[in-house]
N, C-alpha and C positions, 0 to 999 in steps of 0.2 A: 503149786500145782495148777495147771491150766485145765479149766473145766471144758469138757467136750459135750456136744449135743447128745441127747438121750440120757441113759442112766436111770437110776431109780432113787437118787439121793437129792432131796430138795431142802434148801435152807431158806428159812423165812425170818426176816427181821421183825421181831415182835412176837410175843407169845400169848397174846390176848385171846378174845373170844373168836375172832376170825381164824387165828391160827389153831385154836382148839377144834373148830369144825373142819378145818383143812386137815388136821391130824386124823380125824375120824374117817374122812374120805381117803386119806393116804393109806390107812391101815387096811382098808378093804381091797386096795390095789397092790399091796406089798411094797409100797413106797416108804422109804425112811425119811421122816420129816425131822429136821433139826432146827430149833428156833434160837435166836439171839434175844436175850431178855435180861434185865438187871435182877429180876426175881429168879432164884434157883428153882422155884416151883410155881410157874405161872399157870394159867388155865390150860394152855396147850399141853403142858407136861402131864396133867392129870388125865389127858386123853391119849397118852402114849408117845408124845413127841420127846425127842432128845433135847437137851438144853445146853447151849453155850452161854455162860453167864457173862454179860457185858452190856455196854451202852451203845445205842444206835448212832450216837454222834461221835464215837471213837473209831477211827479208821483201823487201828490195830485189832479191835474187837470184831469189826466187820470182816477183816481178812481172816481172822481165826475161824469164823463161820464158813467163809467161802472155801477155805482149804479142805473142809470136810465134806463138801457136797458137789454135785454136778451143776447146779444152777441156784442162784440166789434170787428170791422174790420178797414181797413185802406184805406185812399185816397192817402197816400204817405209813404216814407220810413224814414222820419225825426223823428223817435221815438227811444229812447235808448232801445236796446234789453233787458237790465236789467229791465227796467220798464215793458216791456211786460211780462217777467217772473214773476215779482212781482204781476201783475194783476192775473195771473194764480194761483200763490201761495195763493192769497186772496180768491180764489174760483170763480173768474169771468171767464166767457167763452170768449175765444178769438179765432177768426177764420180769417185767418189761425193762428195756434198756433205758439209760439215763435220758435220752432225748424224748422218749415217750413218758417216762415217769415225771419229767419236768411239768407236764400238763396238770398233774395233781400236786406236786411238791411246791410249785411256785405259781401262785395265782396270777401275779402280774405278768410273768413270762407266758403263762398259758393264754391269757387274754390277748396279749400281743400276737401270738401265733395263730390263735383262732381268728382274730380280725384279719390277719394277712391272708388267710385262706378263705375268707368270706363267710365264716359261720356266724349265725345270728346271735348277738349278745345284748344284754341290757346296756344302756349308756353307762360308761365307766371312765375312771382315770386312775392314775397312780398318785399317791400322796405320801409325803414325809413329814409334813407340818400341819398344825391346826389351820393355818392360813390356806393350805391346799384344800383341806376338807371343806372349809367355809366357802371358798371360791366355787367349788363344785356344787355345793348345796344351793348357793345363791343362783347359779346358772341353771341347774337341772331341776331345782325345786326340793324343798324339805318335806319330809325327812329323807335321809340317805342311809345306805347300808355301808358300814365300815368293816373291812376284813383284813386280818393279818395276812400278808402276802405268803407267808410260810408258817408251818407249825400248827395250823388249826385243823380240826377234824370234828365230825359229829356235832356241828353247831358251835364248837368252841372256837374262839378267835373271831367271832362275828358279833356285831352289835348294830342296832339301829339308833341313829342320832338325829336330833331335830333342832339343835341350836348350837351356838358357840360353846356354851358350857359343857354340854354332853360331848361335843366334838373334842374338846380339850381332854376330857376324861378318857375318851376312846383312844386318842393318840398316845396318851401316857400309858395306857394298859396294853395296847396292841402293837405299838410302833416298834421299830422306826420305819419299816417299809409296809405300806398299806395299799389296798385297793379300795376305792370308793365307787359305789354303784347307785344308780337311781333305784328307789324302792318301786318294784314292779307290781302293779295292780292285777295280779294273775287270777285266772279262773280256776286253775288246778296246777298242782305240782306233780310232774311225772318223772319216772326213772326208767331207763332202758339198760338192761345188761346185755353186753355184747362180748363175744370171745373171738380171738383170732390167733392162729398159730404161725410159726415162722415161715411156712410155705404159702401163706396168704389165704388160707381157708377161714371163712367168717361164718359164725352162727350167732343168732340173737334170740333172746327170750321175749315173750310178749311184754309190752310196756305195762308198767304198774302206776297206780296213783298212790301218793303218800299223804299222811296226816301228820302235821308237825305240832309239837308242844314244847315250849321253852327252847326253841331253836334246835330241837332234837327230834328225829323221826320217831313217831309213836306207833304208827300203824301203816301197813302196806296192803293195798287191794289189787288183786290180779284176776282178770285183766283190768286195766284202767277203765273206769266207767265214762269213757269219752267216745265220740264217733269213731267208727272203724277207719275212716280216712285220716284221722289224727293219729291213731295208733300206727298206721302204715307210714305216715310221714315221720313219726318219731323213730321208728325202727330204721328207716332209710337214713336218717340223719346220724344215728348211732353207728351204723355200718360204714358210712362215709368217713366219720371221725376215725374209726378203727383202722381203715385202710390208708387214710391220709397220713396218719402219724405212726404207721408201722407197729401197731400194738402187737405184743405177744403176751397173752394172758387174758384175764377178764377185766373189763372196764365197766363202770357204772356211769351213765350219762344222765345227769339230773337236769330237768328241763322245766321252764315255766310255760304254761299254755295261756296265751293272752288272746282271747277271741279264737281265731283259727291259726294264729301264729305261734311258733315255738322259738324260745330263746334258751340258749345254753346257760345254765346256772353254775354247776360244778361238775368236775370230772374226778373220778376215783379210779386209778389204774391198779385195781386189786379187787378181790371179793368185797361185797358191800352189804350193808344192813338191808337194803331194799331187795336183796336176792335171797334172803334166808328161806323164804317160802319154797324155793326150788328144791330143797332137801326132800320134801314130800310131794311137791306139785309138778316136778319136771322129771323126765326120763333120766337126765343127768343134772346133778346139782351144780350150782356155781362153783363149789369147792373142788369137786372132781374135775369140772371143766377147766378150772385154772391150772390144776396139776397137769392135766393132759396137754394143755397149750404150752406151758413153760418147759415141759419135758420133750416137746416135739412129737407128741403122740397124736393120733387121729382125734378130732373133736367128737363129742357125743351128741346125741339127739336132744333138742330142747323141747320136744313135744310135751304138751301139758297132759297131766294125768287126771285132771278134774276140770269141770267147767269154771270153777271159781276157787280162789284160795285167799285167805286173809291171815296176815301175821300181825300180832300185837306184841310190842316190847314189854317186858316185865321190868318195872323200875322200882328201886328201893324206896321205902317209906320209913320215917323215924320210928324206932322201937319195934320193927318187925323184920322177919326173915322169910322169904317165900318158900324156903325149904321146909319150914314147919307146916305149910299148907299143901304140900305136894300131893298127898293122897286125895284131897278134895278136888284138885284140878284133874287128876288122873281118873277120877270117877266119871268125868264127863266124856261120853262117847264121841270120838272124833277129834279130841284135843291132843295135839302133838306138842309136848312140853320139852323145852330145851333150857336147862339152867347151866350157867357158865362156871360155877364153882368160885365166884367172887364173894368176898366178904361184903355184906350189905351195908349200904349207907344211903341216906336220902338223895334221890335224884340220880343214883348210879344205875346204869343198865346192867341188870343181873341175869337176863335170859329173854326168851321169847316163846310165844305160843303160836302155832299155825293150825288152822282148820281148813279142810276142803269141803266143798259142797256143790250141789247142783245149781245154786244161785249164790250171789255175793251175800245176800241177806242171811241165808242159811249158814254160810261159813262164818260170817261176821258174828252172828249170835253166839256160836260155840266158842270162838276165839275170845270174845269179850267176857263170857261167863268164866272161862278158864283163867284169864288174866285177873279178873276180880277175885276168883277163889284163891289166887296166889297173893292177894293183898296189894296188887298193883293198880294204880289209877288207870281208868279206861278212857281212850280219846273220845272226843265229841264226834258227831256224825259228819261234820263238814270236812272236806278235803283241803280247805284253805289253811294257811299257816304263815308264820313270819319267814322272811327271806333269810 
């Protein structure tokens, strides 16, 4: 079957937490969401999504999904780019297309293309051997950040190394194709969500600041507590990226702020953890926006509903389950709790809490109390974190 523009049937590769929240947005618009997942009952299924049981790295399974929908999109990056191109060659509509998805699926190709177009990046190189990593570390200065070129997400596939021994361990664990970057002494980590549809309409959400813990986003503050000039520059950079690379869908642009300069850290061509607050804090959530964009529908308003919003991720701890404490969190006025239906284990992202407020401090206090009530560790006050 050849997919046509429009329609109301969306296929998403992956049935995890992002697909779950996309399914909730789809239901309100009468969209049928079908996910491809090896688990016959992933989190998205518990929110009403249909499921095609299969693997994201098997072309036959991807085709089976594509044949049931009008457009295929993604919940994660663990899909071979060659398979995405094959779907397009078979006449199936994919959004974002393979050329845009490459920016997120292949970090090395992404950095080459960003460099070609003049976008600001940390100092970096490609590496395949320990000698490559050591040569870069000696030239750029230790420590350095080593990233798997493909397959990493949410901080996975990333490590900081500071000598030959740790470089050897990183190459063994993350190889064979790596990106090595200078460790950036940033003042803040920012993220900008931007959406674009096939006719070139672009909308952006206010830039946010993130707090990292153990290489995973722990907290999001909207708007980012940085000068307005920095927020404007970050928004402009994200919109230029969306237009330059013909984005269709939502993209998260993660940035380092170094003094007054912005450097591109990572791109995610899908809904993103740094946009969960938009469910409550924006006229149109990132999940509804992504559906609108990939279906060729008009984009929604990104106007904020509150002066400030803070999201804290709920992370599993040994011997505990946040579902046991849900009434305690719900007793806190203004706490919006989202649990993803995942089985708890230490360090696993199990949900998030968002709070709105007249000030960031007000919203943050409620979000922190709710996360603590659920038994989740609460991030420290700094917006600094590991690359």
